N, C-alpha and C positions, 0 to 999 in steps of 0.2 A: 945398180939396183934402181928400179923405177920408183917414182914417187908413190904410186899406189902400194908397191911392195914394202916400201919403208913405213908407210902408215900402218899396214897390216902387222909388221914386225913390232912397231911401237905399241899397237893395241894388244898384241899377244903378251908382250912383256908386262903391260899394265894389268892384264887379266891374271897373269901368274902371280904378280905382287898382291893384287886384291884378294886372291884366293887364300892367302896366308894372313889376312887382316883378322884381328880378333873379333869374334862375333860378340856384339854388345848385348849383355844380359843383366837384368837386375839381380842382385843377391837375394838369397832366401829371406822372406819376410812374412809376417802375418798381415794379411790384407783385411782392413776394417773399413766399413762405410760409416763415416761420421755424420752423414746426412739423414734426415728422417726418411723412413721407407715410403715409397710411392704407394698410395692407396687408390684403387680404382672402384672400390665398393664402399658405400656408406654402412654404418653399423646396422641399420635396419635391413639392408640388402644382405649383409653377411649373415645375420641371424636367419633370414628367410632361406638362404641356401642350406644353412646348418639344419634347420627344422625339416626342410624338404628331404635332405639326405637321411635323416632319422626315420622319416616316413617310409622311404624306400627300403631301409634295412628292416623295419618292423613289419610292413605290410606286403612287400614284394620279395625281399630277401636276396641272398647270394647263393649261387650254386657252388658248392665246395666239393671237389672231386676226391680229396684225400679222406679216407675213412678215419685216419688218425686225427686230422684237423676237425672233422665233424664231431668226433667223440670229445675232444677238448672243448669245443664250443658248447656242446650239450652239458658237460659237467659244470660249466661256468654259468649255465642258466639260459642259453639260447635254445631255440626250438629247432631241432635237426630232424629232418625227414629222410630216413635211409632209402626209401623207395625213389624219391625224386632228387635226392642229394641236395635239397634246398635247406638253407639255414636262415632263420629269422631272429632278429635281435630286439630286445626291449631297449628303449632309449636310456633307461636307468643303468642297464648293464654297460652300455657304451660309455656313459659318463664315469661309472665306477672304475672301469679298467683304464680308460684314458688318463684318469687322475694319477695313475701309478707311473706313467711315463716321465722320465726326467726331462727338464727343459733344455738341457745341454749335456754334452758328453765329450770325451776326448778319446783319441785312438793313438796308441804309442807306435812310433815307427822304429824300424831296426836302428836307424840313426836317431837317437832321442831328440836331437836338435830339430828334426823334421816331423815330430809328432804334431798332431792337428787337434784343434778345438772346433767343435761344431755347435753352433747356437749363437744367440745374440746378434751382433753386427759383424761377425767374422765371415769372410767369404773365402772359400777354397775352390780353386780351379782344378779340374781333372782332365785326364787324357780321354780321347775318344774310346768308346767301348762297343763291341759287338758286331762290326761289319764282317761279312764273308769275303769281301773284295778289298783289294789294295791298289793304289795307283801312284804313279809318278810320271814326270814328263818324259823320261827315257823309255820306260817299258809299257806305259799305258795302264789300262785297267785289267786286272787279272785276279785269279783266286788267291787268297792269302795263304802264306806258308809260314813255317816256323822261323825261317831266316828273317822274313819281314816282321814277324811278331817280336823277335829279339831286337831288331832295329828300333822298333817303336818304344820298347822298354828303355833302350839306351838313350834315345832322344828325349824321353820324358825325364831321365836323369840329368840330361844336359841343360834343361831349362828349369831354373828354380821357381819360375812363376807357375809351373805345373806342380801343384801341391801334392796330388796323389796320382800314382802311376797306374792305378787299376791293375787288373790281371788279364783283361781280354780286349786289348785295343783292336784286335781283329782275330778271326778264327783261323788257326793254322790247319788248313784243310788237308795238309799232307800227313797229319798225324791221326791215328785211330781215334774215333769219336769217344769211345768209353773211357780212354785213359789220357786224352790230350790235356785235360785239366791239370794233371800232375806235372807235365812239362811246363805248362803255363805258369803254375804257381812257383816252380823252381826258378824260372826266368825272372818272375816278378820279385822274388826274394833276393836274388843274387845280382841282377843287372842294375837295380837301383836300390836305394836304402830308404824309400819313402813308404807311406801307408799304401796298402794294396787291398784289393777286394776279392772275396770268395765268389765262386759260381754257386748260385743257389738252385741250379737246375737238378734237383734231386738231393736227398739227404746225404748220400755217400760222397758227393762232391764237396758239400759243405763240411762234412766230417774230415775229409782230407785237408781242406784248407785250415781248419782249426789245428789239426795235428802238426802240419808243417809250420804253421805260425808259432806253435809252442816250441818246436825244435829251434827255429830261428831266434827266438827270444829267450830260450833257456828257462821256460816256465812250464807248469803243469796246467791241466784243464781246470783244476780247482781254483787256480789263482786268477783265472781270466776275468771273472766278473768285476774284480777290484780295479783292473786296468785293461780295457779292451785292446786287442792287438790286430784284429782283422774285422772287417765289416762286409756286408753284402747287400745287394739290391734285388728285389723281386718286382716283377710286373704282373698285375692282375690281367686276366684274359677278358678285357672289356668287350661287351657289357656284362657285368655282374657274375663273373665266374673266376674262381680261384682254383688253378689246376693243381694236380697232385704233386708234381715234382717241385713246383715253387713252394707249396705249402710245407712239404717235408724238408726242403732246404732251409726255409725260414725257421721251422721248429728246431732243427738241429743247431742252428746258430744261436737262436734265442735261449736254448737250454743251457748254454754256458755264458749267457749274458753278453754276447757280442752284438754290436749294433746292426739293425736291419732297416733298410730304406724301402718303404712300400710305395710303389709307383704305378698307378693306373695309367694305361695308354689309351686315352680317350680322344678320338678324332671326330670333330664335329661333322655330322653328315654320314659317318661310316659306323664307328663303334659308340657314338654318342649322339644326342640330339643336335640339331643345327644351331641352337642358341647357346651362347656362352653360359648363361645361367643354368640351362639344363645340363650341359656338359659338366659344369662344376658340381652340380648336385650329384651326378653319377660318380664323378671322380672322388668327391668327398666321401660318399657312402663306401666305395671300394677301399679307399685309403684307411678309413676308420676300421673297417672289418679286418684288414690285415694287421694294423697296429695293435688292435685289441687281442688278436691271436698271440702276438708276442708277449703281451702282458699276462695272458692266461698261462702261457708256458712258464714264464719266469717274471713275476712282478718286478718292475723297475728296469727291465731290459731297455737299453737305449734304442729309440726308434726315430726315424725321420719321415716326414710327410713328403712324398714325391709328387710333383706336378708335371704332367706331360700331356697337356691338352692343347691341341692345335686343330686345324681344319683340313679339309681335302679340296682338291680341284673338282668342282661339281661336274665338269665336262668329262674328265677321265677317271675320277675316283682316286687319283694319286695323292699321297700326303703332301701338304704344303707346310713349310716351316718359315720362321722369321716373319710371320705375318702380323698385322695388327691384332687379329684374334688371338694368336699365340702369345703376344706380349701382354695383352690384357688378362688372359687366363693365367699366365705365369704370375703376374702381380697379385691377382685375386687369390690364387693358390697360396701365396705367401701369407696373405692376410688370414686365411683359414688355418694355416699352420700356427701362426701366432695366437690365434684364438684357443687352440688346444695346447699351447705352450710346448711345442716340439720343434726341433730344427726342420729346415725346409730344403728340398732338393729340386733344382730345375736343370735346364740344359741350354747349351749354345748350339743352334741347329741351322741348317739351310737345306734347300731342295735342289741346289744347282748340281749339274752333271760335270762341271769343270771348275777349276780354280780361277774364277773370273769375278767380275764386279757383282754379279748376283750372289755368289758364294760369300763375298765380303759383306754386302749390305744386309743380307738376311741374317748372317751370323751376328753382325753388330747389333741388329735389332733385337735378337734373342739375348745376346750378352748384356746389352744395356738394360733391357727389361729385368733380367735376372739380378744384376748388380743393384739396381735401384729399388728392387723389391726386398733387399737384404736376404737374398738367397745364401744359404750357408754352404751348399754343395752344388757347384755348377759342373754337372757331368758333360762330357763330350766337348769340353772347352777348347780342345786342340786336336784337329785332324779330321773332323766330321765332314763328309761330303756325300752328295747324292742321296739325301734323305736318310742317311745312316747306313746305306748299303756299302759304302766305300770309305776306307781309311786312306787319307791322302798325305803323303810325305810333305809336299809343298804347303798344303793347307795347315798342317801342324805348325810349321814355322810362322806362317802369316797369323795364325790364331794366337801363337805365343806373343807376337807383337801387339795384337789387340788387347790381350789380357794385361800385358805390361803397361800399355797406355792407360787402361782403366785404373790399374793399381797406382800409377803415378798421379792420375787425376784425383784419386781419393785421399792422397796425402794432404794434410791441412796446409793452408796458406799461412806462412809465418809473417807476423806483423810486429816488428820491434824497431828500435833505433837504427839497427844495422840495415834491415831490409827496407826501411822507409827511405834510405839513401839520400837524405837531404844534402849531405856533404858532396855526394857525387853530382847531384843536380847543380850545386853551386860551382863545382869545378869546371863544368862544360859550359862554354859560352853560347849565347843564343845563336841558333843556326848551325851549331857544331854537331859532333857525334860522340858517342860513348865508347867507341871501340878502344880508345887509348886511355880511358879514365881508370884511375887507381882501383875503383870499385869493381870495374869490369875485369881488369887484369888479375885481380886476386881470386876471381871466381870462374873465369871462362872455361877452364878445363872440364868442370863437372857441374856447372850451374844448370844446364838444361838436360832434358831427357835425351838419351842417345838411342836411336832406333836400331832394330835388328835388320829390318828389310827395307824400310823407306830410303829412297835416294833423293837427297835434297840439292843436288847439283843443278846448275842451270841446263837449259835444253842442249846447248852446243856441246858442253862437256859430256853430258849423258849420251847424246847421240853419237859423238865421236868415239866413245868407249864401248859402243855396241848396242845402245838403245835397248837395254834389257828390261823386260817387264818385271813386276813384283814376283810373279810365279817363277820366272827364270832365275831371279836373284835368290829366291827361297830354295830352289833346286840346288844351287851351289852351296848354300848354307848348310842344309841337312847333310850333304855329302862331307863337308868339312867337319861338322860336328861328329859324325860317325868315325871319320879318320882320326880325330883327336880323342875319341872316347877312351876312358880308362875306368874299369869297374870299381865300385866302392869296395873297401876291404871287408872280408868276412873271415871269421875264424875257420881254419882248415877242418877242425873237428866238426863244426856245425855244418859245413859244406858236405863233408863225408856222410854225416847222419841224414841230411836231406836227400842225398843221392841214394842211400840205402833204403830210405823210406819209399822213394819213388819206385825203385826197382821191385821192392817187396809188394807194393800195392798193385803194380802192373801185373805181376805174376798172379796175384789173387784174383784180380778182375778178369784177366784172360782165362783163368781156370774156372770161372763162374762161381767163385766163392763169395763174391760181393753182390748182393741183390741190387741191380741197377735201377729198379723202380723206386727205391727208397732214397 
């Protein structure tokens, strides 16, 4: 055998051995930020944005496309014009209803140990949500299907740093649009045991989420307000429009006291003014209008203020993410949420078309801004690529690494007699080293963070073993995790009831018995 052939054989053996190495992951934990939240606005600036947004709601108004939502607003004291579909709000009405929203809330997971708190300094990282496309290094970019959807559910279960698995990491476009939410909910309930989210694209989808969550938890709709078990997110149709499907989905969820996250999608220069202050004024007005609707439907319904303000590339009009503007708007949005005493939602985003340095530094910019703002719900924290159009397998793994790094960073520094290590310092002679010190030997196995993806070997060892990039290493990791995946336990009777519900509702929807516009 030639020398080159022997080297290839040794390399292949090492690769086979490395493929079976345990993927290092942090155990489940509640992540808290012990540091003061970053403030980019002074109190006078914060109040100026608040007052400006109230003027927008009072003098300009929101277009509300749902007749049901307009009627609710009108009964609560807003001025609703049925001809123009415009709704205008008195500032006193906004203050009255926002005072009913709780400052924090919890959502119970199917596995009670993975239930989540939202509010204060607690940070929860979530899976990517919403893309129509999926990508990996082997098959490239393609339309998402149900197999990929299920894989993302499994991977979210495999990483405890992903606190909520969502229900729509990508759109399974091989399933019929009117009923695919049923298969998505079933996968979210059975393939992981974490908190998941309802689709609020229409009242009937929200209704199905509530019913299936009740089956999974063995509770009735009447019991839900005491302990929420499912939540949902709506986006306003910026600028100043609340569409019918989102309104009706929000109303359905709020009617049984389940949390609703209201998130305007305001891009500077496109759906919002080019100034951060102007975009925040619009964002704030739209968020307040949505959260108030939830309180009108059921006072005390848990709500969260969603911030998703970024800018566009003024040359092409394409959205840009992970920008300085995005970071400042995210942190200012958190200040506004704290002003109204409600939890805050932001995102980890990037505009890169590949799992490359741009994807990493834009995501880290978004993630760092969110964490230091004391964001309670970080959506899209694992797997977001291409401005949200694509869910990436490799990016999910790399993002999990970044979330773990931040979670470890937020752990307090321990200062006591043991960690001050005076005895260890005395043990090592001047010019020596601490590798063999008693203090080191008693801690070396778990004293430092162990990475998921990072390769800390020297250049020669790394190069001789294949010179794999972070994306390539992540590719091997997600494959290994899927190969090792075992589903969480579920009661067979519950599983059967879920399957029966899905089949029954599909028959009703296919037969036209369910009004899809509600």
